[in-house]
N, C-alpha and C positions, 0 to 999 in steps of 0.2 A: 442623494446619499448613495455611496458605492455599494455594490454587492460583493466586493472583495473583502475577505477576512483581514482584519487589521493587526491581529496579534497571533503569536504562535499558540497561545493558550486557547484561542478560538479555533485554530486550525487543527490541533491534535484530535479533538473529538470528531470533527468533520472528516479527517483522514481515516479514522477508525471506522466511521459509518460507511465510507467508500470501500471498505474492506470487510463488509459484514459477513461474508461467507468464509468458513474455515478453509475451503479449498483455495480461495483467492489468497488468503494469508500464507498458506503453505507454499503455493507457487511463488509468491513474492520471496519467501524465506530462501527457497532454493535458488532463485535468480540472484538475490542479493549475495548469498554465500558464494555462488559460482562466479559471479562478476568480481567480487572482492578477491577471491582466490586467484583468478586470472590476472587481475590488476596487480596484486602483490607479486605474482610470478613475473610479470612484465618489469616491475621495478627492480626486483632482485637480480634478474638475469640480464637486464638492459635490453630486452626484446620489445621495443616500442610498438612493433606490429601487433602485439597482443592487446594493446589498449582498446582498439575498436572491438575486438572479440569480447573483452570484459564489458563494454557498454552494451553490445548486442545481447549478451547473456543476461545481464541484469535487467535492462529495459525490455528486452524481448519477452522474457517470462512475465514480467509485471504487466506489460501492455496486453499480452495475450489474455491474462487472467481478467483484466478489466473489460476488454471488448467482448470476449467469448463467454466468460463465466459470470462475472458481476454485472455486465452490460451497462457500464458507466464510463465516463471519460476519465482517464488518469489525472490525478491531481497535479502530477508533474508538468502538465501543460500550462497550468496557471500559476502554480506555486513551486517552481523547481527546487529551490534550496530547502524550503520547509519539507517538501516531499522526500528529498534525499535524507535529511535528518530523521524524518519519521520512519523511513524504510529501515534504517539501522536501529532506531529506538524500538520499533515493533519486533524486529528480529531478535534483539537482545531480550526483550520481555518474553517472547515466545521460547527462546532458548533456556530461560530461567524459570519458566512456568508461571510468570507473573502477569500475563496479558489479560487474563479473565476479568479482573475488576475494572480495568481500563475499558474493555469492550462493553461491560455491563453499564457503566456510567455513560459512555458515549451513545449507546443504543437507546438508553432510557431518557437521555437528555436532549434529543433533538430529532429533526426530520432525517430520515434515512433516505438513501438513494439506491438505485440499482436493484439488486435482488431483494433487499430489505423492503423497499417500496412495493415490489411485486408481491412479496409475502404478506405485507400488511393489507394490500388490496384484496388478495385472495381470502384472507381471514375475514375481512369486512363482508365480502360477497357470500361467504359461507354462513353468515349469521342470519 
């Protein structure tokens, strides 16, 4: 049996658990917004040299937050399309104040990784 997630419905809670810390989510939000803005500017002005800058901005912020803050591997390495879709989905839910219930369900419904695992381990040790 494969350890790959088979459906987007399975991926979405996994993605959210990989972004368990608010700082990770906000850094993603900034990177996604900046990358999108630079990408739109490249398309509107015809300045194709801005495309790499858009990718560096979006992925640079995201990967920094995973490696340094969350301490996990970005989901985009294994699930690039679902990760891209989820970056925008998470950003939209954050912008509209609707991410909370999604995070609660994801964190309650499965194993967490990264910082959430460290937090759970620390909680267990404190008992």
